[in-house]
PDB file of N, CA, C and O in Angstrom:
ATOM      1  N   MET A   1       0.841  -1.318   0.376  1.00  0.00           N
ATOM      2  CA  MET A   1      -0.263  -0.127  -0.021  1.00  0.00           C
ATOM      3  C   MET A   1       0.881   1.095   0.270  1.00  0.00           C
ATOM      4  O   MET A   1       1.793   1.066   1.096  1.00  0.00           O
ATOM      5  N   SER A   2       0.456   2.396  -0.875  1.00  0.00           N
ATOM      6  CA  SER A   2       1.383   3.334  -0.912  1.00  0.00           C
ATOM      7  C   SER A   2       1.210   4.256   0.233  1.00  0.00           C
ATOM      8  O   SER A   2       0.064   4.104   0.658  1.00  0.00           O
ATOM      9  N   ILE A   3       1.817   5.098   0.877  1.00  0.00           N
ATOM     10  CA  ILE A   3       1.951   6.104   1.848  1.00  0.00           C
ATOM     11  C   ILE A   3       0.944   6.938   1.373  1.00  0.00           C
ATOM     12  O   ILE A   3       0.512   7.542   2.355  1.00  0.00           O
ATOM     13  N   LEU A   4       0.284   7.318   0.260  1.00  0.00           N
ATOM     14  CA  LEU A   4      -0.834   8.241  -0.010  1.00  0.00           C
ATOM     15  C   LEU A   4      -2.025   7.417   0.686  1.00  0.00           C
ATOM     16  O   LEU A   4      -2.680   7.783   1.662  1.00  0.00           O
ATOM     17  N   LYS A   5      -2.161   6.177  -0.063  1.00  0.00           N
ATOM     18  CA  LYS A   5      -3.640   5.792   0.417  1.00  0.00           C
ATOM     19  C   LYS A   5      -3.484   5.382   1.917  1.00  0.00           C
ATOM     20  O   LYS A   5      -4.435   5.506   2.689  1.00  0.00           O
ATOM     21  N   GLN A   6      -2.125   4.831   2.372  1.00  0.00           N
ATOM     22  CA  GLN A   6      -2.338   4.676   3.720  1.00  0.00           C
ATOM     23  C   GLN A   6      -2.811   5.910   4.735  1.00  0.00           C
ATOM     24  O   GLN A   6      -3.718   5.760   5.553  1.00  0.00           O
ATOM     25  N   LEU A   7      -2.216   6.904   4.600  1.00  0.00           N
ATOM     26  CA  LEU A   7      -2.659   8.357   5.314  1.00  0.00           C
ATOM     27  C   LEU A   7      -4.126   8.415   4.933  1.00  0.00           C
ATOM     28  O   LEU A   7      -4.863   8.721   5.871  1.00  0.00           O
ATOM     29  N   ILE A   8      -4.724   8.187   3.749  1.00  0.00           N
ATOM     30  CA  ILE A   8      -5.957   8.406   3.426  1.00  0.00           C
ATOM     31  C   ILE A   8      -6.985   7.611   4.197  1.00  0.00           C
ATOM     32  O   ILE A   8      -8.096   7.964   4.592  1.00  0.00           O
ATOM     33  N   ASN A   9      -6.311   6.368   4.327  1.00  0.00           N
ATOM     34  CA  ASN A   9      -7.258   5.435   5.464  1.00  0.00           C
ATOM     35  C   ASN A   9      -7.303   5.740   6.950  1.00  0.00           C
ATOM     36  O   ASN A   9      -8.184   5.598   7.798  1.00  0.00           O
ATOM     37  N   GLU A  10      -5.886   6.272   6.992  1.00  0.00           N
ATOM     38  CA  GLU A  10      -6.200   6.164   8.641  1.00  0.00           C
ATOM     39  C   GLU A  10      -6.513   7.379   9.180  1.00  0.00           C
ATOM     40  O   GLU A  10      -6.743   7.449  10.387  1.00  0.00           O
ATOM     41  N   PHE A  11      -6.569   8.597   8.307  1.00  0.00           N
ATOM     42  CA  PHE A  11      -7.131   9.973   8.446  1.00  0.00           C
ATOM     43  C   PHE A  11      -8.531   9.963   8.361  1.00  0.00           C
ATOM     44  O   PHE A  11      -9.280  10.616   9.089  1.00  0.00           O
ATOM     45  N   LYS A  12      -8.859   9.228   7.481  1.00  0.00           N
ATOM     46  CA  LYS A  12     -10.418   9.143   6.465  1.00  0.00           C
ATOM     47  C   LYS A  12     -10.622  10.789   5.863  1.00  0.00           C
ATOM     48  O   LYS A  12     -11.506  11.626   6.045  1.00  0.00           O
ATOM     49  N   LEU A  13      -9.678  10.789   5.271  1.00  0.00           N
ATOM     50  CA  LEU A  13      -9.529  12.254   4.670  1.00  0.00           C
ATOM     51  C   LEU A  13      -9.780  12.057   2.993  1.00  0.00           C
ATOM     52  O   LEU A  13      -9.723  10.905   2.561  1.00  0.00           O
ATOM     53  N   LYS A  14      -9.993  12.920   2.263  1.00  0.00           N
ATOM     54  CA  LYS A  14     -10.240  12.561   0.853  1.00  0.00           C
ATOM     55  C   LYS A  14      -8.759  12.607   0.340  1.00  0.00           C
ATOM     56  O   LYS A  14      -7.860  13.078   1.037  1.00  0.00           O
ATOM     57  N   GLU A  15      -8.537  12.064  -0.987  1.00  0.00           N
ATOM     58  CA  GLU A  15      -7.153  12.208  -1.588  1.00  0.00           C
ATOM     59  C   GLU A  15      -6.563  13.594  -1.898  1.00  0.00           C
ATOM     60  O   GLU A  15      -5.355  13.754  -1.721  1.00  0.00           O
ATOM     61  N   PHE A  16      -7.225  14.477  -2.289  1.00  0.00           N
ATOM     62  CA  PHE A  16      -6.844  15.669  -2.598  1.00  0.00           C
ATOM     63  C   PHE A  16      -6.324  16.557  -1.235  1.00  0.00           C
ATOM     64  O   PHE A  16      -5.590  17.540  -1.333  1.00  0.00           O
ATOM     65  N   GLN A  17      -6.757  16.111  -0.164  1.00  0.00           N
ATOM     66  CA  GLN A  17      -6.413  16.748   1.182  1.00  0.00           C
ATOM     67  C   GLN A  17      -5.054  16.153   1.302  1.00  0.00           C
ATOM     68  O   GLN A  17      -4.136  16.968   1.388  1.00  0.00           O
ATOM     69  N   VAL A  18      -4.786  15.048   1.321  1.00  0.00           N
ATOM     70  CA  VAL A  18      -3.634  14.386   1.789  1.00  0.00           C
ATOM     71  C   VAL A  18      -2.693  15.115   0.478  1.00  0.00           C
ATOM     72  O   VAL A  18      -1.801  15.938   0.680  1.00  0.00           O
ATOM     73  N   SER A  19      -3.056  14.679  -0.709  1.00  0.00           N
ATOM     74  CA  SER A  19      -1.878  14.869  -1.588  1.00  0.00           C
ATOM     75  C   SER A  19      -1.217  16.223  -1.538  1.00  0.00           C
ATOM     76  O   SER A  19      -0.034  16.562  -1.494  1.00  0.00           O
ATOM     77  N   ASN A  20      -2.555  17.010  -1.562  1.00  0.00           N
ATOM     78  CA  ASN A  20      -2.085  18.597  -1.370  1.00  0.00           C
ATOM     79  C   ASN A  20      -1.117  18.908  -0.421  1.00  0.00           C
ATOM     80  O   ASN A  20      -0.114  19.566  -0.697  1.00  0.00           O
ATOM     81  N   THR A  21      -1.433  18.359   0.956  1.00  0.00           N
ATOM     82  CA  THR A  21      -1.033  18.434   2.122  1.00  0.00           C
ATOM     83  C   THR A  21       0.423  18.055   1.891  1.00  0.00           C
ATOM     84  O   THR A  21       1.314  18.879   2.101  1.00  0.00           O
ATOM     85  N   ILE A  22       0.667  16.876   1.481  1.00  0.00           N
ATOM     86  CA  ILE A  22       2.252  16.067   1.107  1.00  0.00           C
ATOM     87  C   ILE A  22       3.243  17.191   0.431  1.00  0.00           C
ATOM     88  O   ILE A  22       4.452  17.389   0.557  1.00  0.00           O
ATOM     89  N   GLN A  23       2.252  17.823  -0.317  1.00  0.00           N
ATOM     90  CA  GLN A  23       3.194  18.471  -1.723  1.00  0.00           C
ATOM     91  C   GLN A  23       3.603  19.741  -0.608  1.00  0.00           C
ATOM     92  O   GLN A  23       4.764  20.017  -0.303  1.00  0.00           O
ATOM     93  N   LEU A  24       2.509  20.366  -0.135  1.00  0.00           N
ATOM     94  CA  LEU A  24       3.021  21.577   0.588  1.00  0.00           C
ATOM     95  C   LEU A  24       4.213  21.511   1.539  1.00  0.00           C
ATOM     96  O   LEU A  24       5.099  22.358   1.652  1.00  0.00           O
ATOM     97  N   ILE A  25       4.063  20.180   2.308  1.00  0.00           N
ATOM     98  CA  ILE A  25       5.074  19.924   3.500  1.00  0.00           C
ATOM     99  C   ILE A  25       6.269  19.711   2.528  1.00  0.00           C
ATOM    100  O   ILE A  25       7.273  20.379   2.781  1.00  0.00           O
ATOM    101  N   ASP A  26       6.301  19.065   1.693  1.00  0.00           N
ATOM    102  CA  ASP A  26       7.726  18.730   0.638  1.00  0.00           C
ATOM    103  C   ASP A  26       8.558  20.108   0.171  1.00  0.00           C
ATOM    104  O   ASP A  26       9.773  20.307   0.164  1.00  0.00           O
ATOM    105  N   GLU A  27       7.483  20.956  -0.204  1.00  0.00           N
ATOM    106  CA  GLU A  27       7.854  22.024  -0.391  1.00  0.00           C
ATOM    107  C   GLU A  27       8.494  23.135   0.480  1.00  0.00           C
ATOM    108  O   GLU A  27       8.881  24.245   0.113  1.00  0.00           O
ATOM    109  N   GLY A  28       8.514  22.585   1.716  1.00  0.00           N
ATOM    110  CA  GLY A  28       8.978  23.596   2.507  1.00  0.00           C
ATOM    111  C   GLY A  28       8.231  24.570   3.494  1.00  0.00           C
ATOM    112  O   GLY A  28       8.704  25.436   4.229  1.00  0.00           O
ATOM    113  N   ASN A  29       6.833  24.150   3.284  1.00  0.00           N
ATOM    114  CA  ASN A  29       6.064  24.736   4.121  1.00  0.00           C
ATOM    115  C   ASN A  29       5.871  24.713   5.548  1.00  0.00           C
ATOM    116  O   ASN A  29       6.112  23.556   5.893  1.00  0.00           O
ATOM    117  N   THR A  30       5.490  25.560   6.775  1.00  0.00           N
ATOM    118  CA  THR A  30       5.416  25.125   8.065  1.00  0.00           C
ATOM    119  C   THR A  30       3.830  24.678   8.046  1.00  0.00           C
ATOM    120  O   THR A  30       3.017  25.022   7.188  1.00  0.00           O
ATOM    121  N   ILE A  31       3.618  23.977   8.994  1.00  0.00           N
ATOM    122  CA  ILE A  31       2.364  23.818   9.423  1.00  0.00           C
ATOM    123  C   ILE A  31       1.411  24.853   9.766  1.00  0.00           C
ATOM    124  O   ILE A  31       0.317  24.889   9.202  1.00  0.00           O
ATOM    125  N   PRO A  32       1.720  25.637  10.585  1.00  0.00           N
ATOM    126  CA  PRO A  32       1.309  26.895  11.095  1.00  0.00           C
ATOM    127  C   PRO A  32       0.806  27.919   9.642  1.00  0.00           C
ATOM    128  O   PRO A  32      -0.182  28.651   9.710  1.00  0.00           O
ATOM    129  N   PHE A  33       1.662  27.807   8.389  1.00  0.00           N
ATOM    130  CA  PHE A  33       1.727  28.647   7.204  1.00  0.00           C
ATOM    131  C   PHE A  33       0.495  27.988   6.589  1.00  0.00           C
ATOM    132  O   PHE A  33      -0.457  28.736   6.361  1.00  0.00           O
ATOM    133  N   ILE A  34       0.381  26.712   6.293  1.00  0.00           N
ATOM    134  CA  ILE A  34      -0.324  25.854   5.596  1.00  0.00           C
ATOM    135  C   ILE A  34      -1.634  26.048   6.056  1.00  0.00           C
ATOM    136  O   ILE A  34      -2.515  26.486   5.316  1.00  0.00           O
ATOM    137  N   ALA A  35      -1.874  25.660   7.584  1.00  0.00           N
ATOM    138  CA  ALA A  35      -3.292  25.862   8.600  1.00  0.00           C
ATOM    139  C   ALA A  35      -3.628  27.400   7.874  1.00  0.00           C
ATOM    140  O   ALA A  35      -4.381  27.365   6.901  1.00  0.00           O
ATOM    141  N   ARG A  36      -3.222  28.429   8.207  1.00  0.00           N
ATOM    142  CA  ARG A  36      -3.650  29.946   7.831  1.00  0.00           C
ATOM    143  C   ARG A  36      -3.845  30.153   6.767  1.00  0.00           C
ATOM    144  O   ARG A  36      -4.945  30.589   6.426  1.00  0.00           O
ATOM    145  N   TYR A  37      -2.726  29.886   5.748  1.00  0.00           N
ATOM    146  CA  TYR A  37      -2.836  30.632   4.161  1.00  0.00           C
ATOM    147  C   TYR A  37      -3.091  29.547   3.035  1.00  0.00           C
ATOM    148  O   TYR A  37      -3.246  29.836   1.849  1.00  0.00           O
ATOM    149  N   ARG A  38      -3.121  28.058   3.633  1.00  0.00           N
ATOM    150  CA  ARG A  38      -3.759  27.387   2.404  1.00  0.00           C
ATOM    151  C   ARG A  38      -4.785  26.647   2.430  1.00  0.00           C
ATOM    152  O   ARG A  38      -4.842  25.592   1.799  1.00  0.00           O
ATOM    153  N   LYS A  39      -5.624  27.047   3.079  1.00  0.00           N
ATOM    154  CA  LYS A  39      -6.985  26.063   3.518  1.00  0.00           C
ATOM    155  C   LYS A  39      -7.948  25.924   2.229  1.00  0.00           C
ATOM    156  O   LYS A  39      -8.915  25.162   2.202  1.00  0.00           O
ATOM    157  N   GLU A  40      -7.622  26.617   1.351  1.00  0.00           N
ATOM    158  CA  GLU A  40      -8.262  25.940  -0.010  1.00  0.00           C
ATOM    159  C   GLU A  40      -7.696  24.629  -0.365  1.00  0.00           C
ATOM    160  O   GLU A  40      -8.420  23.745  -0.824  1.00  0.00           O
ATOM    161  N   MET A  41      -6.478  24.468  -0.181  1.00  0.00           N
ATOM    162  CA  MET A  41      -5.865  23.381  -0.839  1.00  0.00           C
ATOM    163  C   MET A  41      -5.932  22.270   0.040  1.00  0.00           C
ATOM    164  O   MET A  41      -5.752  21.168  -0.479  1.00  0.00           O
ATOM    165  N   THR A  42      -6.191  22.330   1.487  1.00  0.00           N
ATOM    166  CA  THR A  42      -6.313  21.167   2.074  1.00  0.00           C
ATOM    167  C   THR A  42      -7.684  20.773   2.531  1.00  0.00           C
ATOM    168  O   THR A  42      -7.992  19.718   3.086  1.00  0.00           O
ATOM    169  N   GLY A  43      -8.502  21.831   2.200  1.00  0.00           N
ATOM    170  CA  GLY A  43      -9.788  21.420   2.650  1.00  0.00           C
ATOM    171  C   GLY A  43     -10.191  21.539   3.783  1.00  0.00           C
ATOM    172  O   GLY A  43     -10.939  20.765   4.381  1.00  0.00           O
ATOM    173  N   GLU A  44      -9.424  23.149   4.405  1.00  0.00           N
ATOM    174  CA  GLU A  44      -9.859  23.227   5.521  1.00  0.00           C
ATOM    175  C   GLU A  44      -9.396  22.352   6.702  1.00  0.00           C
ATOM    176  O   GLU A  44      -9.950  22.503   7.791  1.00  0.00           O
ATOM    177  N   LEU A  45      -8.440  21.472   6.553  1.00  0.00           N
ATOM    178  CA  LEU A  45      -8.201  21.029   7.632  1.00  0.00           C
ATOM    179  C   LEU A  45      -7.418  21.488   8.842  1.00  0.00           C
ATOM    180  O   LEU A  45      -6.359  22.012   8.496  1.00  0.00           O
ATOM    181  N   SER A  46      -7.612  21.458  10.239  1.00  0.00           N
ATOM    182  CA  SER A  46      -6.945  22.324  11.400  1.00  0.00           C
ATOM    183  C   SER A  46      -5.696  21.731  11.327  1.00  0.00           C
ATOM    184  O   SER A  46      -5.275  20.721  10.762  1.00  0.00           O
ATOM    185  N   ASP A  47      -5.126  22.711  12.128  1.00  0.00           N
ATOM    186  CA  ASP A  47      -3.765  22.399  12.412  1.00  0.00           C
ATOM    187  C   ASP A  47      -3.249  21.369  13.331  1.00  0.00           C
ATOM    188  O   ASP A  47      -2.057  21.085  13.451  1.00  0.00           O
ATOM    189  N   THR A  48      -4.318  20.778  14.029  1.00  0.00           N
ATOM    190  CA  THR A  48      -3.902  19.756  14.724  1.00  0.00           C
ATOM    191  C   THR A  48      -3.783  18.334  13.833  1.00  0.00           C
ATOM    192  O   THR A  48      -2.921  17.473  14.014  1.00  0.00           O
ATOM    193  N   VAL A  49      -4.825  18.295  12.856  1.00  0.00           N
ATOM    194  CA  VAL A  49      -4.866  17.309  11.888  1.00  0.00           C
ATOM    195  C   VAL A  49      -3.494  17.456  10.891  1.00  0.00           C
ATOM    196  O   VAL A  49      -2.731  16.601  10.442  1.00  0.00           O
ATOM    197  N   LEU A  50      -3.528  18.714  10.776  1.00  0.00           N
ATOM    198  CA  LEU A  50      -1.984  18.786   9.478  1.00  0.00           C
ATOM    199  C   LEU A  50      -0.793  18.760  10.285  1.00  0.00           C
ATOM    200  O   LEU A  50       0.184  18.602   9.554  1.00  0.00           O
ATOM    201  N   ARG A  51      -0.422  18.870  11.735  1.00  0.00           N
ATOM    202  CA  ARG A  51       0.621  18.108  12.543  1.00  0.00           C
ATOM    203  C   ARG A  51       0.664  16.808  12.627  1.00  0.00           C
ATOM    204  O   ARG A  51       1.727  16.218  12.431  1.00  0.00           O
ATOM    205  N   GLU A  52      -0.590  16.088  12.960  1.00  0.00           N
ATOM    206  CA  GLU A  52      -0.493  14.925  12.985  1.00  0.00           C
ATOM    207  C   GLU A  52      -0.425  13.978  11.728  1.00  0.00           C
ATOM    208  O   GLU A  52      -0.062  12.803  11.796  1.00  0.00           O
ATOM    209  N   LEU A  53      -0.830  14.645  10.529  1.00  0.00           N
ATOM    210  CA  LEU A  53      -0.747  14.208   9.229  1.00  0.00           C
ATOM    211  C   LEU A  53       0.884  14.491   9.016  1.00  0.00           C
ATOM    212  O   LEU A  53       1.465  13.440   8.744  1.00  0.00           O
ATOM    213  N   SER A  54       1.642  15.489   9.066  1.00  0.00           N
ATOM    214  CA  SER A  54       2.935  15.565   8.774  1.00  0.00           C
ATOM    215  C   SER A  54       4.146  14.341   9.977  1.00  0.00           C
ATOM    216  O   SER A  54       5.148  13.678   9.708  1.00  0.00           O
ATOM    217  N   GLU A  55       3.401  14.546  11.206  1.00  0.00           N
ATOM    218  CA  GLU A  55       4.220  13.535  11.887  1.00  0.00           C
ATOM    219  C   GLU A  55       4.187  12.042  11.324  1.00  0.00           C
ATOM    220  O   GLU A  55       5.217  11.397  11.127  1.00  0.00           O
ATOM    221  N   ARG A  56       3.008  11.599  11.104  1.00  0.00           N
ATOM    222  CA  ARG A  56       2.639  10.147  10.620  1.00  0.00           C
ATOM    223  C   ARG A  56       3.675   9.958   9.347  1.00  0.00           C
ATOM    224  O   ARG A  56       4.393   8.958   9.301  1.00  0.00           O
ATOM    225  N   LEU A  57       3.724  11.103   8.177  1.00  0.00           N
ATOM    226  CA  LEU A  57       4.056  10.747   7.021  1.00  0.00           C
ATOM    227  C   LEU A  57       5.639  10.804   7.461  1.00  0.00           C
ATOM    228  O   LEU A  57       6.340   9.887   7.034  1.00  0.00           O
ATOM    229  N   ILE A  58       6.245  11.792   8.267  1.00  0.00           N
ATOM    230  CA  ILE A  58       7.553  11.498   8.258  1.00  0.00           C
ATOM    231  C   ILE A  58       8.075  10.328   8.887  1.00  0.00           C
ATOM    232  O   ILE A  58       9.224   9.935   8.684  1.00  0.00           O
ATOM    233  N   TYR A  59       7.090   9.640   9.807  1.00  0.00           N
ATOM    234  CA  TYR A  59       7.334   8.259  10.308  1.00  0.00           C
ATOM    235  C   TYR A  59       7.149   7.126   9.333  1.00  0.00           C
ATOM    236  O   TYR A  59       7.826   6.102   9.424  1.00  0.00           O
ATOM    237  N   LEU A  60       6.311   7.288   8.477  1.00  0.00           N
ATOM    238  CA  LEU A  60       6.438   6.435   7.174  1.00  0.00           C
ATOM    239  C   LEU A  60       7.278   6.637   6.331  1.00  0.00           C
ATOM    240  O   LEU A  60       7.326   5.929   5.325  1.00  0.00           O
TER     241      LEU A  60
END
């Protein structure tokens, strides 16, 4: 199973939310920046969810 699909299943999110969040993190954006200024890309994910997703992404 790919990391993308695993994160989608674990967090019960839509594919665009996870893929866009991964892209933003890979580009070097911080979680507070993503939570405040990229809400349209993440589907309004909270900073808590973004941080948990980021930590899990790093782990995987």
